[in-house]
N, C-alpha and C positions, 0 to 999 in steps of 0.2 A: 330365472330371476332369483337373486339371492335375498336372504333376509334383510341385508343392509342396502338393498337397492333403492328403496323408497324412503323419503324423509317423513312423510305423513300419509296416513290413510283415514278417509272419511268412510266409515263402515256402516253399511246396512240401511241407508236411507233410500228414499223414493227420489230418484234423480231425474231432472229434465235434460235430456240429451238431444238437442235439436228439436225435431218433432216427436221423439219417443219419449215416453215416460215410463221408467222401470226402476225396480230395485237394483242397486249396483254399489260396489265399493269404488271409490275414487282415490287413486294414488297420486301423490305429488313428489316430484323431484326437482330441485333447483328452482323452485317458485312456479313451476308449470305442471299441467296435468300430464302425467306420464303413463297412467294405467287406468283402465276402466273394465271392471269385470267382477266376477263372484269369487269369494274365497281368496282375496289377495294375501300374500305372506305378510307377517307382521312387519311394522315399521317402527322407527324410533319414537314417533308420536302417533296416537290414534284417537280419533273422535268418534264416539258412539252416536250415530245418527239414526238409530231405530226409532220409528214414530215420527221422524222429521222429514221435511222435503228439502231436497238439495237443488238449489237453483243457481244460475249464473249471477254473480253480483250485478246490481243495477247499474246501467249507464244513463246518467241524466245529461242530456246533450243541449240543454237550454237552462242556464242559471247564471245570475248576476251576482258576482262575488268581488268584495273590496273594490267596487266600481264607482267612479264618479259619474253621475247622470249628466245628460245634456244640459240640465239646468244648474250644473255645479254642485249637486248634493251627493256626499259620500253615502253609500248604503250601510246598513248596520253590521254586516258580517265581514270579518276578516277570512282569509283562507283557512285559518285554523278553525274558527267557530263554525264556518259553513260546512267544511269537510267532516268536522266532528258530528254535526247534525246529519249530514248525508250518510255517514257510516252507520250510525245508529238507526237509521231508516232502511238499511240494506243496500246502500249505493256504494259501489267500489271505484267508479270513475265519473268524473264530472267534465263537461265542456263549458267553460264560462267565457266571458267577453274580455277581449282587450280592446277597450273603448277609445278610440281616437276622437279628439276634438279638433275643431278648425285650427289651422296653423301648425299642428303637430305632425311630426315625422312618424310613419307607421313602425318603422324599425325600433325606434326609441319606446314607442308605446308598448309594443309587444315585449320588449326587454324589461320594461318596469314592472309589468304585470307577471312576467315569468320570475322575476326576483322575489316578488311578494309570495308567490306560490311555492317556491323553493323553500322559503322560510317557514310557511305555515301549513301547507297542505299535508293532510294525513294520508290521502288517497291519491291515485294517479289522475292526471288531468291533461287536457288540451285546451286550446283557445280558438274561438271565432274572432276574426279581425272585424271589428265595427269600423267601417269606413265612412268618415265624414268629410274628408278632404282628399280629393283626387289630384290636386295641384302640387306644386313644389317638389316634383320628382316622385311623389307617391305612387301614382298610377304607372309611371314609366319604369321606376327603379325599385323602391321599397317593396311594394306589394308583390310584383313578380318574383323577387328574390326570396321573400318570406314564403310564398307558395312553394317554390322549389326546395326550400328547407323543411317542408312538412307542415306548415300552417295553411291547410288547404280549404279553409272555410271562411267565407266573407259574409258579413251581416250588413244588410242595408235597411234604413228606415225610409219609408215614404211619407212620413209625417214627423212632427216635432221640430221646432226651431233648433238650429245649430247642427243637427245631426242629419236631417233629411236630404235625400239626394234628388236632383231633378232627373227627368226622363233620359236626357243626353248622357249624364254621368252614369245612370244605371245601365244604359246600353253599352258604354265604354267598359264597364266593370264586367258585364256579362260576356263581351267579347274577349276580354282578357281571361276570364275563368275558363272559357271554352278552350283557348288556345293553351293554357298553363295546366289545365287538369284540376280545377278548384270547383267547389260547390258555393252557390250564392244563396244565402238564406234571407227571407224577407219578413220584417214586420210590415204587413200590407194593410193600410188603411189610407183612404183619400184624404189628404191634408185639407183641401179646399172645403170639403163637406164638413170636417170637424170644425174648422174655423168659422164656417158660416152658422153652424148650429150653436156653437159656443157663444158667439156674439149675439144671436137671437135670445138665447136663454138668459144671458146676463142682462141684456137690455130690458127684459121683461121682469127682472128681479128674482129670476129662478136661480138661486145661487147655492142651494143646500147641496150636500154631497150626493143625494140620490139622482140629482139631475145629471150627473156625470155620464150615466148611461145614455141619455137622450142626446148628449153632446158628441157621442160616438155612434151614429146611426148605422144600422147594419148595411146600408147602401155604401158606406165608406169602406167597409171590408170587402163587399161584393165587387165593387168597381176596381179596387187595387188588386185583389187577387186575380181577376180576369186580365187586367193589363199586364200584370208580372208574367202570367202564363203566356200571354201573347208575345211578349218580349223574349221569353225563353224559347218559344216556338220560332221566332225570327232569327235568333242568334244561334240556336242549337245548344245553348248552355243548360247545365244541370242546375236545378233550383229546388229549395225547400221552403214551403209556406209554414211559418210559424204560427202557433196558437189559433188554429182555425176555430171559429165559434158559431157559424151560422149554417143553416140548411143550404142556402144559395152557394156560399163558399165551398162546402163540400161537393156540391153538384158541379160547379165550375171545374174543380180539380179533376173530378171523375171524368168529365168530358175531355178535358185536356190530356189526361193519361190514355184515353181511348184514341185520341188523335196521334199519339206517339210522343207527346211532349214529355221530356224527362223532368217531371215534377213530383216530388214527394211532399208529405204533409204530416204535421203532428197537431195534437191538441193536448189539453191540460186537465187535471183533475177538477179545477175550479169551474171549468165549462161543462163538465160532466155531472157534477154533484151541487152546483149552485145555480140559481136563476136570478134574474134581475131584482126580484122582490127582496133579495138579501139586503139590498141597500136601504130598505125600510127599517132595518133592525137598530138597535142602539149602537152608537159609535160606528156608524157606516163607514167612516174613513178607513176602517180596517179592511174593507173588502174592495176598495177602488183598485181597478186594474184595467189595462188597455190591451185588446179590446175588452169591453165590459162583459159581464155575465149576460146571458140571453134568456130564452124561454124553454119550457119543457119540450116543445116541438123541435127546437134546435138540438137539444140533448139527445133525443130519439134519432135525429139525423146523423149526429156524430157517432153514435154507437153502430148505426147501420153502415157508416163509412168505415169504421174500424173492422166490422165483420166482413166486408166485402174487399178490403185491402186498399181502399183509397186513402185512408189515413193509417199509417203503419207504426207511428211512434207516439209514446206518451211521455212528456216532460213535465217538469215542475214549474218552469218559468219563475223560479225563485228569485224574488225581487224584494229584498228585506229592508223595510223602513220602520223605525220605532214610532210609537204613538206619542211622540213628544217633539219638542222643538229641535232636536237633532234629525228628525225624520219626517213623518207625515205633515207636521205642523210647523215646518222650518219658516214658513212665511206668515205664521200666526195661528192662534187657535181657532179663530172664527173668520176664516177666509172662504172665498167662493171655491166651488169644486174644482176649477181649473188650476188652482193654486196649491192643491193638496197632492202630495207625492204619490204616484201610482205604483202598486205592487203589493205582493203578499209573500210570506215565507211558504215554502213548499218542499224543500229537499228532503225533509224527514217524513213528511206525510205522503208523499207521492206513491210510494210502493205499498204501504199497508192499505191505503184508500183503494187502489186498484186491485190488489189481492182480494180484499173483502168483496168488491163487486164481481170481479172476473172469476175468481176460484170459490170462495166461500158461498157466494150467492149464485154461482154457476153461470154467470153471464156468457163467457167465452171459453173458460178453462185454463188449466195450469200452463200447458204449452204455449198458447196464445199470450198469456201474461208474460212469461219469460221472453217471448219473442219481442213484444212491443215495448218492453222497458229495459231490455238488455241487448238481445241480438240485433234487432233492426237498427237502433241508433249506432251501435258499433260499426256495423256494415255501412251504413249511410255515410259516415264520416271517416271511413278508411281506418278505423282502430283495429289493426290486423290480428291482435292477440287477445281481443276483449269480447265479452258479450256472450260466450258460449262455454259450456263445459265439453271440451273436446281435446284429443290428444294434441299436445304441443301449445295449446292456449295457455295464457296466465291462469293460474289457479286463484281466480277471483270468484269466490263461491259463498253463497249465503245459505245458511241452514235456517229454515222456517218451521215454527210450530204452528200448524194449521188450526189448532183449537185454542190458542192463547188469545185472550180477548183484552181489549183496552178501550176505555172511554176517555177520549180526548178532553183535556182540561183547559183551564183559562190560559196557563203559561206552562206547559209540560214539554216543551221541545227544547233542544240542546243547542240552538243557534242563539244569536244575540239580539233577537227582534223583541222579545218580551210579550208575545201574545200567539195564540194559536187560532187561525181563522176557522179551523174545523172543531172548535170547542163544541162539546155536546155530541159529537159524532161518535158512534161505537164501531170499532173494527174488530174482526176476528181473523186471526192469522198475523203473526209478527215474526221478523227475523230475530233469532236468538244468538247466533254465532256467525261471524263474518271473517272471511279470509281475503287478504289482498296479496297477490303473488305468493300464496302459500303461507303467509304469516297471519296468525290469528290476531286480528285487531279489535274484534268485539267478541267477548265470551260471556255467555248467560246475560246478554243485554247490558254488559258493562264494558266501557272503552278500555283497551289495554294498549294503545299505541300513542305515540307523541307526534307533535307537528314536525313537518319537514321530511317525513319518510316518503312522501308521494313523489311520483316521478312524471316529468312531462312525456307526452306520447306524440311522436310524429304521426301525421295522417298520411296513409297512401291515397291514390286517386280514389275519390268517393265512389260509393257503389249505387247512387240513385239511378 
């Protein structure tokens, strides 16, 4: 190896290399990891990582960016603002949604989102196809063709007007995914139970935001997760259950996995660090999400499911709406809970919150943190060169200062949402430098990259 072989070396840090954690130099050539070892020869650029942790850049496989909701509401973030926030939180890859509305053709929908991402995204990205219309040639033509081109993830809602699918359509999509080599992801809540409870609460005059949690009873998640696991078992398709929030949901997934069902699962920081009583705080609309936050017992069950491998992925479910008439209060400032937009920002807070819990507080450790926030989502969605520091992989690398502390403030994130739902939470351990394909895009916690540099990533056949 000559002195000019490597473009860049990250020298002297403690690196996570799969399941191993060791001090190592990381050499980069042509945007990829080209050497791992001790005492690598000098390169044109060197980064002193002594005292820092060298981790794979985060992969956030569940985030809503520049997306129009089923209710017709555009969320707060463009691809530029969302991926800026993601990068400053240590994430180098996003998988967001190309959201189809009824009557639209899936190919055009994906093309429109891809155009927005090409213009704005600072980091690499892929898409899930939200399918709301299987007619008009979508199931027969557009969706199979898009899968073959590398869009191998389908998102299905079992609730919400305009986007939810009935059982027959779900089975049709699962059958297609099985044949074509795609993964089907579910927002799994029983629509009838939610409608039933919402009507009862409104009829009783229980309209305040905190009643949102009662309108999405745990039984709604439990029933839908079980049904989707049974459908996967029947069809042989691979599925992912998004944002698991309950003891029973985790138990159902664990049992299905034991039966051989190809089901994977994720959860999110707001289910691990918030409980339902947060809706009693001032301005509770900030915290409305679906499924809602649950109990401390559910949190314990989710951590146990993470520890035993039932839940393998942590995502943000970044769903950004401003606290004004353009977002949460598009239907008015004093409306019932069911007319307030659901969702919270999370792209920038996901990794620091999980690092603080898993590494700083020692809950699961450094290797598990890297696996659940980078490696596992990359593998699940077939992002072949992402999620690991390994020879031949993209040099998507985050340098973390494990001693750097931050107290989250009212509005200290870099998205376009205007508030931080984790205001008042302290974290120790933050990303300070971030590389994307070998290019430094964050240096000393300052962004140094522009919009449009991110690339679309085709998915290989998913690894669930």
